[in-house]
TITORTOR-172115 format. One record per residue (C-alpha): residue number from 1; x, y negated, z negated. Coordinates in steps of 0.1 Angstrom, whole numbers. Layout:
vodo resi NUM	east X	north Y	up Z
...
END
This chain:
vodo resi 1	east 435	north 624	up -367
vodo resi 2	east 407	north 639	up -387
vodo resi 3	east 374	north 643	up -368
vodo resi 4	east 355	north 624	up -396
vodo resi 5	east 377	north 594	up -391
vodo resi 6	east 372	north 595	up -354
vodo resi 7	east 335	north 597	up -359
vodo resi 8	east 335	north 566	up -381
vodo resi 9	east 356	north 545	up -357
vodo resi 10	east 326	north 530	up -338
vodo resi 11	east 310	north 521	up -372
vodo resi 12	east 342	north 505	up -385
vodo resi 13	east 346	north 485	up -353
vodo resi 14	east 311	north 471	up -356
vodo resi 15	east 314	north 464	up -393
vodo resi 16	east 346	north 444	up -388
vodo resi 17	east 331	north 425	up -358
vodo resi 18	east 300	north 414	up -377
vodo resi 19	east 302	north 388	up -405
vodo resi 20	east 297	north 400	up -440
vodo resi 21	east 270	north 382	up -460
vodo resi 22	east 264	north 384	up -498
vodo resi 23	east 241	north 365	up -521
vodo resi 24	east 259	north 340	up -544
vodo resi 25	east 261	north 347	up -581
vodo resi 26	east 237	north 331	up -605
vodo resi 27	east 210	north 325	up -579
vodo resi 28	east 174	north 325	up -591
vodo resi 29	east 146	north 336	up -567
vodo resi 30	east 131	north 301	up -565
vodo resi 31	east 164	north 285	up -553
vodo resi 32	east 172	north 280	up -516
vodo resi 33	east 189	north 310	up -501
vodo resi 34	east 227	north 306	up -497
vodo resi 35	east 252	north 332	up -484
vodo resi 36	east 290	north 336	up -485
vodo resi 37	east 304	north 342	up -450
vodo resi 38	east 338	north 357	up -446
vodo resi 39	east 355	north 357	up -412
vodo resi 40	east 391	north 359	up -401
vodo resi 41	east 392	north 324	up -386
vodo resi 42	east 373	north 306	up -414
vodo resi 43	east 382	north 303	up -451
vodo resi 44	east 370	north 332	up -471
vodo resi 45	east 348	north 313	up -496
vodo resi 46	east 329	north 289	up -474
vodo resi 47	east 292	north 288	up -480
vodo resi 48	east 264	north 284	up -454
vodo resi 49	east 227	north 279	up -459
vodo resi 50	east 205	north 304	up -442
vodo resi 51	east 180	north 287	up -420
vodo resi 52	east 145	north 300	up -426
vodo resi 53	east 118	north 292	up -400
vodo resi 54	east 82	north 296	up -410
vodo resi 55	east 61	north 308	up -382
vodo resi 56	east 27	north 294	up -379
vodo resi 57	east 0	north 315	up -362
vodo resi 58	east -29	north 299	up -345
vodo resi 59	east -61	north 318	up -341
vodo resi 60	east -81	north 311	up -310
vodo resi 61	east -116	north 304	up -320
vodo resi 62	east -142	north 322	up -300
vodo resi 63	east -169	north 302	up -284
vodo resi 64	east -193	north 331	up -286
vodo resi 65	east -209	north 333	up -320
vodo resi 66	east -217	north 370	up -317
vodo resi 67	east -180	north 379	up -315
vodo resi 68	east -173	north 366	up -350
vodo resi 69	east -196	north 390	up -366
vodo resi 70	east -183	north 426	up -366
vodo resi 71	east -216	north 444	up -373
vodo resi 72	east -252	north 434	up -369
vodo resi 73	east -279	north 456	up -384
vodo resi 74	east -315	north 454	up -395
vodo resi 75	east -318	north 424	up -419
vodo resi 76	east -290	north 404	up -403
vodo resi 77	east -299	north 368	up -395
vodo resi 78	east -283	north 339	up -378
vodo resi 79	east -268	north 326	up -346
vodo resi 80	east -250	north 359	up -339
vodo resi 81	east -284	north 377	up -338
vodo resi 82	east -299	north 350	up -316
vodo resi 83	east -270	north 355	up -291
vodo resi 84	east -275	north 393	up -292
vodo resi 85	east -312	north 389	up -287
vodo resi 86	east -307	north 366	up -257
vodo resi 87	east -282	north 390	up -241
vodo resi 88	east -307	north 419	up -246
vodo resi 89	east -335	north 398	up -232
vodo resi 90	east -314	north 388	up -201
vodo resi 91	east -308	north 425	up -195
vodo resi 92	east -345	north 434	up -199
vodo resi 93	east -343	north 454	up -231
vodo resi 94	east -358	north 429	up -255
vodo resi 95	east -392	north 414	up -250
vodo resi 96	east -398	north 398	up -284
vodo resi 97	east -392	north 362	up -296
vodo resi 98	east -356	north 351	up -300
vodo resi 99	east -357	north 341	up -336
vodo resi 100	east -323	north 351	up -350
vodo resi 101	east -337	north 379	up -372
vodo resi 102	east -326	north 414	up -366
vodo resi 103	east -359	north 433	up -371
vodo resi 104	east -372	north 467	up -359
vodo resi 105	east -380	north 453	up -324
vodo resi 106	east -345	north 442	up -320
vodo resi 107	east -332	north 475	up -333
vodo resi 108	east -354	north 494	up -307
vodo resi 109	east -340	north 472	up -279
vodo resi 110	east -305	north 479	up -291
vodo resi 111	east -311	north 516	up -291
vodo resi 112	east -325	north 515	up -255
vodo resi 113	east -295	north 495	up -244
vodo resi 114	east -271	north 519	up -261
vodo resi 115	east -287	north 549	up -245
vodo resi 116	east -285	north 532	up -210
vodo resi 117	east -248	north 526	up -215
vodo resi 118	east -242	north 561	up -229
vodo resi 119	east -231	north 547	up -263
vodo resi 120	east -240	north 561	up -297
vodo resi 121	east -276	north 551	up -301
vodo resi 122	east -276	north 540	up -337
vodo resi 123	east -293	north 506	up -334
vodo resi 124	east -263	north 488	up -348
vodo resi 125	east -245	north 461	up -328
vodo resi 126	east -208	north 468	up -334
vodo resi 127	east -178	north 459	up -313
vodo resi 128	east -184	north 485	up -285
vodo resi 129	east -221	north 476	up -282
vodo resi 130	east -212	north 439	up -281
vodo resi 131	east -186	north 444	up -255
vodo resi 132	east -210	north 463	up -233
vodo resi 133	east -236	north 436	up -238
vodo resi 134	east -213	north 409	up -224
END
C-alpha cells in the first residue's frame, strides 16, 4: 500500500463512523435548521431537526455599589463615592464629610491610601484600589 493511503486510514475510519450532515436545499436563513442524516442502518434521505438550546446567562448583582462603577475620579458623584468615602474613613485616611462627591479632599485621601498600599498614587479609584479598600 501507498504511504499516503496508510496515513489517511484513521481519518477515513473516523469519517465513516460519524454521521454526515448537510443543509437541505432551498432553505432560507430565517427557517428552522434541518439536516439530512445518512447512516448505514437508517434510510438515506430521512430528515431530522437540529435542536438548538439557547443559553441564558444570569449576572450576579453586586450588593456593593462601588463595585459597579469601574473608575471614580474628581467630579464623580453618587452612592459609589459615598461607599468609597466610608471605606476610606473607616481606615483613617478620609476626615471630611461623607457627601457622595469626589472632591480634592477625597482625592488626597485616595492618594494617601494608595501610597500606603504601594499602589500607583494617581488619586483615581479603579479596580485595584477598590479591591485594596475592601
